[in-house]
N, C-alpha and C positions, 0 to 999 in steps of 0.2 A: 504494499499499500504506499503510496506517495505521501511524503510529509507535506501537510497543508500549511503554508506560510502566510502570516499577516504582517503588514509593515505599518509602523507607527511613524508617519510623517513622510514628506516628499523631499527630503534633503538632497542636495546635489549628489553626494556620494551614492545615495540609493539609486537615483535615477540614471546617473552616468556610469556607474560601475557595478553595483551590486545586483540590481534587478536584471541587467542583461546576463549577468553570471547565473542568476537563478534560472533564467529561461533556457539556458543550455546546459544545466546540470541534471543528470538523471536522479530520480527519486525525490523531487521536490516540486510542488505546484504552488504558484502564487494564488492564494485564496482571496485576500482582501487587502486594500490599501486604505489607510485612514489619514485624514487631514482635517484641520480645523476649516479648510477652505474647500468646499465641495467640488469646485471647478478644478482645482488642483488634482484631487483624488481621481476625478473622472478622466482627466487628461493622461495621467500616469497609467490607469488601467486600460485605457484605449490603446496604449502602446504594448503593455506587458500582460494584460489579462487580469483576472480577478475581479472582485466586486468593489466599486468605489464606496467608501464609508465616510461619513462626516463625523469626526471625533475619534480619539484614540480609544477611549473606554468602550466604544461601541465595537471596535475590532476585538478586544479582549472578551467581549461577551459572546462572540459568535461561536457556535458549536462546530463550525467547519474550519476552525483555526487550531492547529496543534502547536504551533510555535510562532514566535514573533521576532522580527528584526527591528532594532531600535536605533535609528540614525539621528535622533533628536540632538540638540545641543547638550553639551556635557553636563550642565547644571540640572537638566531635566531627567537625566538618566536614572538617578536613585529612585525617584518617585515612580516612573513608569516601569522600570524593571521590577520593583517591589510589587506593583499592581499586576504585572504580567505573571510573576511567580504565584501570587495569591490566586490567580485565575486558573492556575494549573497549566500554564504554557511554558514550553522550553523557550530559552531566550539567547539570541545572538545580539550583543549590544556593541555599538561602536566604542572605540577607546576614547578617553579612559572610562572604565565601568562606572565610576562616580568621581567626584572631585574631593572625596574624603576617605581616608583609609578605613576608618571605623564603619562608615556606611558600606563600603565595599565588603568588608569582612562579614557584616550582618547579612548582606545579600547572598554571599557564598554559602553561609551557614543555612540560610532559608532554602536555597536550592538544593543543598545536600539532604536536608530534613525531608523535603518533598520529593526526592528522587528525580529531580528535573535537571536538564542539561543547561548550564550557564557558561557561555563563552564570550570572551572579550576580543573584539575584532581588531587584532594586529594582523593585517594581511600578509605581511612579509614573512612571518614565521612559517608559513605553509609553502614557501617557494624552495624547491629542491637545491637551489644554489647554496643555501645555508648548511644543508646536510652535507653537500660536497666540501664546503669549508671545514666543517667539523671532522669529516673523515680525514681530510688532509692533515689537519692538526693532530689528530689521534695517531696518524702514521709518522709524525715527526717531521713534517715538511719544513718547518722553521725551527726545529729543536724544541726546547722547552719554551712555551709562551712566557713572556715577561711583562708585556704591556699591550693594551688595546687602546686604540683611539677610534672615535666614531663621530661623524657630524651629519646632521640633517637640518638644512636651512633652506628657506624659501623667500622669494621677493616680497616686498610689502604688499599688505592686503588692502583692497579698496575700501574707502570710507564706508562705514555702516556694516562691514563684514562682521558676522557673529564672533569671529575670532578676536575682534577688538572690543567686545562687550564683556566686562568682568561679571556682570550679573548672570551671564549665560555660560560661565566657565571658560571664558577666553584666555588667551595668552599662549606665548611660545612654548612653555614647558608642557602644558597639557595637550597642545596641538601637535607639536613636532618633537619636543624634547623627550617625550616618552618613548620615541623610537630608538634612539641610541641607548637609552636606559634598558629597554627590553633586549636589545642586541648584546649589551654587556652581560646580562643574565644568560642569554642563549650561548654565548662564547665561553664564559667563565664559570657558570653555575652559581652557586650560592654557598655560604653567605657573602654578601658584598655590603660594605659599609661606606657611607658617604662621609668622606673626610674633608671635603671642601666644595663650595658652590657659590656662584654669583649670578645675579640677574639684573638686567636693565629694564626699568619700567618706563613706558612712554607717558609723560605727564598729560598728554592730551586724552588718551584712551583710558589710562589707568591700569593697563595690563603689561606684563613683561613681554618684550619684543626680542630679547636676546638673553642668553645665559651660557653657563659652562659648569660642569661638575667633575669632580675627581673622586673615584671609587677605589676601594682597596679590598682585595681578598686576604684571608688571614695569612696566607703564604707570602705576602708582599706583592703579588701581581696587581697592577693597577689599570684602571680604565679612565681615560680622559675624554670627556664627552662635550661636544659644542652643539648648540641649537639656536635657532632664531628665525624670525620672519620679517627681517629687514635686511636681507642678504642676497648674494648671488645663490642660485639654486645648487645645493650640494647634497649628495646622498651616498655615503661611503663609510666603510670602516677598514681598519687594518690591524694586524696582529704582528707585533715585534717579538721575535723569539731569539734564542741563543744562537741560532745558526742561520737565520734569514728573516725575511719580512714577507707577510702575505697581505694583499690589498684586493678588496672588492668594491668596485664602483656600482652605481645603480642598485644600491643594497636594499632600499626601502620601498621604492614605488616604480619598479621596472615595468614598462609596457609589456603586454603579453607576447609580442613578437621579439622582444629583446633577447639577443644571445649572450648570456653571461659569460665572463671569463675571470677566473681567479689568477691573479698575477702573483707569482712567488719569485722574490729576489733573494739569491744566495751568492756566496763568493765565487761560485763556478758559472754564474750566469743568471738569466731570467727565463722563467717558464711560464707559459699561459696555459692554464688548465681550463678547456671549454666545458660549458654546461649546456643545457637544453632550454630553449624558450619555454615559458610556462605561464599560464594565466593564474595569477595568485588569488584573484577574486573568485574564480570558479573553484580553485583549490580550497579556499576558505568555506564556501558554501558546501562543497562536497564533505569537508571535514565535519562541519555541523550536522549534516544529514547522517553521516556514519555514526557520530557520537549519540544522536537521538536513537537511531535504529538499533545500536548495540547497547543502549543504556549505560553509556560510559560514564555518565555523571559529569559533574562540573570540573573544570581544570582549576580547582580552587587554590592550590598551592601557588601556581604561577600568577594568578590574579592577585592574590594577597601580597605576594612578594613585590610585584610591580607597584602596587598602591603604596606600600610602605616605603619603597625607594623614592617615589615622587614626593611623598610627604617629607622625607628626610632631606631631599634637595630643597624643598620650600623652606623648611626650618633653617637649614644651614645658610641658604642665600639671605634669608630675613635677618639672621643674626649677624651676617657679615655686613649687611646694609646698615644695621643699627650701629655697629662698631665704626663703620666709616663716617656716619653722622656725628658720632661722639668725638 
């Protein structure tokens, strides 16, 4: 039986990337799209199918919806994910799951208690290029890893963009900085401790538009992370080891037709290890369908760890800003 999916909202990422992926993924059917604007819901369902619904609660009340995708602004996630779980729906929510680590932990616990799947939508973790990187590292391609650096930055957002609105959970850390943080966990595992962080707040919008963080693993391996939305577009990470350096460009948002290449530099030369093109949006939808079908449960450990790292970066950057003012 196909998983019947409802969507709460008509956000750009839903219309531009996720709903096209739903339409080409076996085992899932778009059942309903909800919006506060009836015309928007009708326009989206005219393209992708399903029933247009006015209001998010009305989607949750439908018996023909097994699971929901939540692409709403970050500040609205906690409320609507909680209501979706209470309605007995599996949930795929855009990152970050919430803007507060305690609220995230509560939702993870609620999903576990109800036996429902709860996934946080970091598309890039489903791309096989990262499995290739981890395999190369495990095989000793650069010796023993000693440091990771990662950056995800995007150009300035237009006036009025939700990422520039603090009341909606805007800001560079929650929008793009969470990607290098997630990559650090993917490459280095846990536990990771935030030992330094800084952020620059735009006085006009009141949100952070740039920042950096330094993380440390107990064995001394470090991760230096850069993020921002007032920059040239950058999406990469590299691992510096005792015997070489590994680099991956287009790490976080590669197009579906992008041919990845892992670059390894050693004293004996440079090697390019090719990967295969992959649609990470379809990969994410497929992973969600498989999790629901297999009753895999929520990926709670990774979700909570990510929320705690974001909170630690926020606290550390805030403390640093206070010291600078003093």
